[in-house]
N, C-alpha and C positions, 0 to 999 in steps of 0.2 A: 604196679607202675612200670611203664615201658623204660627198659634201660637206655641210658644215654649213650654218649659217644665221646672218645678222647683223641685228640690230635697232639701228637709230640711235634712241636714246631720249633725248627731251628731260627733264632733271629739274627744270626750273622754276628759280627764283631762289634756292631753298635751303630754305625751308620744307617739310617732308615731307608736310604737308597739300596742298600744291600740286602734288604729283606725281600724274599721271593714274593711273587704275586700270589701263589698259593698261600704262603704263611698269612700274608696281608688278609686274604679272602677269610680264612678261618678265624683270625682275631677279631675282624668286624662282625662276624656272627655268633660270637661266644657267649654263653651264659656264666661261665666261670673262667677266669684266667689264674693259673698258678704260674708265678714267675720268678727268675733268679736275679741276682745282684747286677749281672752283667747285661742285663737287657735296658737299652737306653730309654731316657723319658719319652722321646720323640716316638718310639715304637709303642710305648705303653699308652701314649695319648691315643692310639687307634683303637683302644679297649671301648666298646660301646658303653654309653652312659647307662648305668643301672646294672651293668655286669657285675658280678662278684669278683673282687680282686684278693688274691691270696699271695702274699709276700713269703716266700720261703728262702730268700737270699742266703748265699753263703760266702763268708769270707775264708781265706785260707786259714785252717785250723780252728774256725769258729762257725759251726753249722747251726744257724738259727732254728731250723727245723730239721731233725734227723732224717735221712734217706727213708727209712722205714715208715715215718709219718707222711712223707711226701707221697709214697705209693698208696698209702691207705686214704689220703685225702683225695687223690684222683679216682679211687674205687668208689669212695662214699658219695662223691659228687655226681658221678656217672649213674650210680644206682638210683640216684634221685631224679634221674632223666634229662640231666643236663648235657649241653654241648660244652665239653670241658677242654681247655687249650692248656697245655704244659708248655710255657714259653721259656726256652733255654738259650743262653748265648751260645754262638758258634753253630755246631751241628750237634743234634741229640745223640747220634751214634759215635762221635769221636770224643772219647774221654768224657762224655756228658752223661754217663750212666742211664742212657735211655733204655738199654736193654733190661736193667734191672726194674725200671718203672713199668715195663710192659708185663712183667711176669705175673702180677697180681691181677691184671687186667684179663690175660689170657685164661688164667684159673677161672675166672668168673664169666667168661664168655662176653665181655664187654667189647664191642667193636671199636676199632681203633685205625689211626693212620699215622704214618711217620712222614713229616715234611722235612726234607733236608735242608740244612742251612749253610751259608757260606762260611767255611771254617776259617778261623782267625790265623791258622797256620800258612795259609796260602794268601789270604786278603791283607793281613796286616803288613807282611813284608812287601807286598805290591804297594801298599799306601805309603811305604818309606823308601820306594824306589829299587827294591832289591828283588829281582827275579829268582825264584828258587830253584830254577834250572836254566842253564845256559849252555849251549854247545861248546862254547870256548873254556868252560870251567868244570861242568860235571853234567852227568847225565841221569842222576837220580836224585830223589829227596826223600828224607825219613822224617817221620813225626813221632816225637817221644814225649811221653808224659814226665815231668819233672816233680810229680806229686805222687805220693804214696800214703798207705793208711797210716794213721798216727802211731808213733813208735815203731815204725818199721822202715828198714833202709831201702833205699832206691834199688830197684831190680833192673840195671842197665847193663847191657854187654857192650861195654865200651870198645873192646877189641874188635868185634863184629863191625860196630859202627865205623870205625876207623878204616878197616879193610874195604868198606863200600865205597870210599871216596867221594861220596854225594853230599848235598847240602842237609845239614841237620837242624831240625826245628823243634825246640823244646817249649811245650805249653806248661803253664803253670809251674814254672821253674825257678822263679826269682829267689825263693826262699833256699833253694838248694843249689844257688848258682856256683858258688864256691867248690862244693863237692862234684857238681857236674864238670867243672873245668878241670879240677884236679883228675877226675876219672879219665878224661880224654887225654890229658898229657902223659899219665901213667900208662896208657895204652899206647904210647908212642906217636901220638899226633904231633906234628910239628908245632912247637910253642908259638910260632909267628903265624899260624892259621887265623885269618880275620874272624872276628865275631862282632855282633851287634844285638842290642837289646831295644826293642821298642815298646815303649810304654803308652798305654791308652790309645792303641792303633785304630785310626779310622775317626777318632774323635777330634775336635778343635784343640784339645790340649796335647795331642799327640807330641812326643819328642823321641829322639833316638841317640843312643850314646854307641860309639863303636870303638873297637881296639882289637886286641888279639885274644886268644884263649889264656894267654898268660897273664894279661893285665886286665881283662873286661871286668873282672870282680871288684877290683880296686877302683875302676872308673865308675862303675854302677854304684858303688857305695859312696863315693865321693859326690855323685849327682843325685843321690837319694832316690833312686829308681825304684818304684813300688809296683805291686800287683793292680791292675792286670798288666802283664808284660809278656812279650814273645822274645825267645832267644834264638837267634840265627847264628850258625856256625858253618863256615865255608868261604871259598874265594869269591862267591857272588856278592858278599857283603862289600866288596870294594867298589861296587856299582851304585851303592846308595846315594852318595852325594851327586853322581853323574845324573842319574835317572830319578832324582827326587821330584815329584811334583805337587805333592800334597801340601807341603809346607810352605810352597812358593806361591801358593794362590794369593791374590792382593790383599785380602783381608784376614788372612791366617793370624790367629793369635789377638784379634780383636774381639772385644766382648760387647755385645749390643742387646739392649732390652727393647722388645717389640710390645707395644701396649695395645695394639690392634685387637678389637673383638674377634672371638672364634668364628662368628658367623660370617665375617668378611674374608674368611679364608686364610691360609697361611703362605700366600704368595710371596709376601715380604720376607717372612722368615726363611722360605725355601731358597730364594735368591741370595739371600745373605749367607746362608750355610754353603751354598754352592761356591761363594767366593771365599770361603775358609773361616767366617766369623763363628765365633761361639755365641749362640742365640738364646736369650732367656725369654720364653713367651710369658708375657705378663698381661694378659687380657684384662684390664682394669675398668672396662666397662662391657655390658652385655646388651646386645638387641633382643628385644622381646616383642613378638607381635602382638598387637592388642587384641584379645580375644572378643568374640561375639560382636565383631565391628559391624554394627548396624548402619553406621555412616557409609562405610565401603559398600556395603551389600545394597543400599538405597542407589548410590551413584552407579554402580554397575548395571543396575536394572534400568537406568536412563542413560546409559553410556552415548546413545546416538545423539545426545544433546550437545555433546563435547566435540570441539575441534582439535584440541591438543591435549595429551597427557604428559606431564612434566614429572620426571624422576630425579631426585638430588642425590641418590645413592645406589650401589648396587645392592644393598640390604632391601631398599623399597622395590627394586625389580624382583629379586627373589621371593619376597613375601607377597607380592601382588599376583604373581603367576601361580605361585603354589596355592594360593587362596582360590584362584579361578579353577585350578585342578580339583582341588578338594571339594569344591562345590559344583563340580562337573558343568562348569560354564565354557561354552565353545569360545575359543579366541577370536572366532570370526564376528563376535559381537564388536570388536574394535573398529571393524569396517574400514572407513577411509580416514580414522582419526590418525593425525600425525602425533609423532613422539619425539620429546625433547630429553636429553641426558646431559647431566652436569659435567661429566668429563668421560675419559676413554675407558676406565674401568666399568662405569655404568653403562656405557655403550657396549662393551664387550659382554656384559652380562645380558644385555638385550640380545645381542647378536646369537649367543649361546642357545637362546630361545626362539631363534628364527625371525629376528626383527632387526632391521637396519634403522637406527635412530635417524629421524629426519633433521635434527638439529643437534650439534654439539659445539659449545664455544670453543673459541681458540684458547681462551684462559680458563681454567677448570674450577670456577667458583660460582656461588649464587648470584652475585651481582652481575657478571658476564653472562651467565645463562640467561637472566630474565631480560637484561637489556638487549641481548641479542634476539631474544624471542620477540620483543616489541617490534623490532624491525620486519618480522615476518608475518605478524598478526595485525588484525583491526578490531574496531569495537564490535563487530559482528560475530567474532569468534569467542568461544567459551573455553576456559582452560581449567583443567583439573590438576590440582598439585597432590601429588602421593609421596607422603615424607614422614619424617619423625615427629612424635607429638609435640616436642620442644624445639622445633626447627627454628632457624633464624627468621627474625620479623623483616628482614631485608627484602626477600622475594615477594611476599604479599604486598608489602609497602609499595614497592616499585610497579607491581602490576595495577595496585589501586590507584595510584598516582596517574597511571597511564590511561585510566578509565576502562581497563579490560576487565569483562566479567570473569569471575573464577571462583573456584571452590577450593578450599585448603582441607584435604582430607588426611588426618594421622592415620598411618597403618602400622607403626611401630613405635616403641618407646626405648630410649636409651637409659639403661640402668647402671649406677655406679657398683663397682665391686671392690672388695678388698681381699680376696681370696689369696693366699700365699704371700700377702704383703710384708709379713715380717722377715721372711726369707729374702725377699727382694730388697727390702730396706737395708739388710745386713750387707748384701753385695754391693751396694752403693756406699755404705758407710766404710767398707773395706777396700775401695777403690777397685773393685771386681767389675765395674760397668765403664765402658768408654764413651758410649752414646745411648740415648733413649730416643726412640722414633715416636712421633705423634702424627697420626694421619688425619686427626680432626681436633677441634677445640674440645669436643668432649672427652676425647682420650686424655688430654692435658688435665681437664677437672678430674676425671677418674683416677689419674696418677697421684694428683695432690690429695684427693679425698682418701685415698688407700693408704697413705703413709705420711700424714700431715707433719710429722717431725723430722723428715728426711732432710739431710744436709744438702740443700740445693746448690751450694758451691761445687758440689762434686757431680752435678748433672749437666751435661751437654745435650740439648735437645736438637733432634733434626726434624725440623717442621714441614709439612706437605704444602703450605701455602701461607698467604699472608694473614688470614683469619685465624689460623692455628697459632701462628707466630705471635699475634696480639694476646692470645690467651696465655701463652708461655711467658710473654713479657709482663703481663698483669701479676703473675705470681713471683716474677723474678728469677725467671730460669734463662740462664745463657743459652742462647741457640742460634742456629743457622736455618736459612730457608731454602728449600729446594727451588731450583730456577723455574720448574714447571710443577703443577700439583698431580703429580704422578708418582707411583712406587719407584719407577725406574730412576726418576729424576732425584729422588731422595737417596737411592744407592749410589748415583753419580756424585753426588755431593759428598757423601761419605768417602767415596774413593778420592775426590779432590782434596778433601781435608788430610787424608792420609800421605797423599803425594807431597803435600807442601811441607811434611814433617822432615 
């Protein structure tokens, strides 16, 4: 069998935006991914469906899978002809034991590549507002491991570090914090030297404690600082409060559950994360294309009979045009047919395919879509609706009452899901969720279906429009409604609620 390939990929400190393009490219074409504890869930979500996932995560002092076994896993999977991605937090070659993992591959002539990652030694202080070098404070930075083999003492030349007069960054050093600070003091570093510890850097739960090398251990202990954390020692730590940007974002510390289906994209999640929120992706509905869709096939063959195509979601746009491509049907069969879109996101999905919608209502819902459409068409026009199997009855009813010839063709189905529901229910029960976003009535149904015994008194829904809000009200979910039926308007509503507190 042809030998496979191994890529050691640095995943950075956790924030998905800090993953390199090269790293993302490799993850998305992996057959096997071997990953560590410090790789974030958002990055793990990039792993292709069907790829083999092997968790070899390590806690300090607790190696789930010994390093020797990890080396053998990489070799075994590569020999079987797989594209193997060894996904590691930070950078593979900076205290990541990447060199050890390559030795067995080299001995067996397995091709490999190393994809550097953004090291937490630089990125985490930056996320805490601490520049590791500054011309007014220091001209060097030194990265030291605070972790050694079991039952072995730290091998740190404290005297040399003190003589350098640069910024010191200790990785994996929380467990040895007291010993490290004692070593610096005994090497004659000024006890008043500033020190800081950043826990879970680049994550929405990031927090920092600051002090001096004399008292930072006591401060960290009282604050119950845990791994993963970065220790920074030097005058630059004084700049943390002044240059802090990460924790000052408007939704920092807010915890928001997003129920939108994966097929709809993660635009909402991305925008919320960029504003500092902790996002729990909980796609409690799934969009599934109707297989062997003879109805759609028949209508495409007689597309010239229609004056208008009507799309009620971006999902419908994606499925329709993907179907056309799969069947090798030239888009020119649409000819002079006009196209209506229910809202801005559906119109944007069309635009991405080179089509400008001829009509988008000012209010993005089915009622305003079809009523606005009635003003533009007459009884000589034929309308083709392309939408969900269980779509609202409102649209065909209004068209029928208006005497407009139409066909209602289902092209996808909305399925309810309950994957990971126990974990999400626990988060709500423990008051770990501030808001739950609902982008359609079906997401409300999916949410209730996935956790029927959830305490709804602890749920505050953010609904995209009146129809969604009616569904939330039906179940007794307290909620607010976005001013417009858009993702951006939902986010604005959350920001408004936070400003009022």
